C-alpha positions as CSV (number, residue, x, y, z in Angstrom):
1,X,52.2,-43.1,-96.9
2,X,55.7,-43.3,-95.5
3,X,56.1,-42.5,-91.9
4,X,59.0,-40.2,-91.0
5,X,60.3,-38.9,-87.8
6,X,61.0,-35.6,-89.4
7,X,57.8,-33.4,-89.4
8,X,58.2,-30.2,-91.5
9,X,55.9,-28.6,-94.0
10,X,58.4,-29.4,-96.8
11,X,58.5,-33.1,-95.9
12,X,54.7,-33.3,-95.4
13,X,54.1,-31.7,-98.8
14,X,56.5,-34.2,-100.4
15,X,54.5,-37.0,-98.8
16,X,51.2,-35.6,-100.1
17,X,52.7,-35.2,-103.6
18,X,53.9,-38.8,-103.6
19,X,50.5,-40.1,-102.4
20,X,48.7,-38.0,-105.1
21,X,50.9,-39.6,-107.8
22,X,50.0,-43.1,-106.7
23,X,46.2,-42.7,-106.2
24,X,43.7,-41.7,-108.8
25,X,42.1,-38.7,-107.2
26,X,38.7,-37.4,-108.4
27,X,37.8,-33.7,-108.4
28,X,35.2,-32.8,-105.8
29,X,31.9,-31.9,-107.5
30,X,29.9,-30.8,-104.5
31,X,26.2,-31.5,-103.9
32,X,23.7,-31.7,-106.7
33,X,20.8,-29.3,-106.9
34,X,18.4,-32.0,-105.5
35,X,20.8,-32.8,-102.6
36,X,20.9,-29.1,-101.7
37,X,17.2,-28.9,-101.8
38,X,16.8,-32.0,-99.6
39,X,19.3,-30.5,-97.1
40,X,17.4,-27.3,-97.0
41,X,14.1,-29.1,-96.5
42,X,15.5,-31.2,-93.7
43,X,16.8,-28.1,-91.9
44,X,13.5,-26.4,-92.3
45,X,11.7,-29.5,-90.9
46,X,14.1,-29.4,-87.9
47,X,13.1,-25.8,-87.3
48,X,9.4,-26.6,-87.4
49,X,9.9,-29.5,-85.1
50,X,11.7,-27.3,-82.5
51,X,9.0,-24.6,-82.8
52,X,6.3,-27.2,-82.3
53,X,7.9,-28.5,-79.2
54,X,8.3,-24.9,-77.9
55,X,4.6,-24.1,-78.5
56,X,3.5,-27.4,-76.8
57,X,5.7,-26.7,-73.8
58,X,4.4,-23.1,-73.6
59,X,0.8,-24.4,-73.8
60,X,1.5,-26.9,-71.1
61,X,3.0,-24.2,-68.9
62,X,0.1,-21.9,-69.4
63,X,-2.4,-24.6,-68.4
64,X,-0.4,-25.5,-65.3
65,X,-0.9,-21.9,-64.0
66,X,-4.6,-22.6,-63.2
67,X,-6.2,-19.7,-65.1
68,X,-4.5,-19.5,-68.5
69,X,-5.5,-16.6,-70.7
70,X,-7.9,-17.8,-73.4
71,X,-6.3,-15.5,-75.9
72,X,-2.8,-16.9,-75.2
73,X,-4.1,-20.6,-75.4
74,X,-6.0,-19.9,-78.6
75,X,-2.9,-18.2,-80.1
76,X,-0.7,-21.1,-79.1
77,X,-3.1,-23.7,-80.5
78,X,-3.4,-21.8,-83.7
79,X,0.3,-21.6,-84.1
80,X,0.6,-25.4,-83.5
81,X,-2.1,-26.1,-86.2
82,X,-0.2,-23.9,-88.7
83,X,3.1,-25.7,-88.0
84,X,1.4,-29.1,-88.5
């Protein structure tokens, strides 16, 4: 693209127009159905990983207290098993 010292919307739009005439532009198609599903699965895996770390940290914190509640420890361990 040509560089110009004059920077206005009109001059910029002319530059974009000239560029588009010279280059074969392809219409954006977006992600395929499979790509979207993979993206959703990756995001869900990230959520599960964060939750797992949170439960492990909470379990560690409860055991550091000295006398952790058995109900709390059991619940945290159960939640971790479900996430795995």
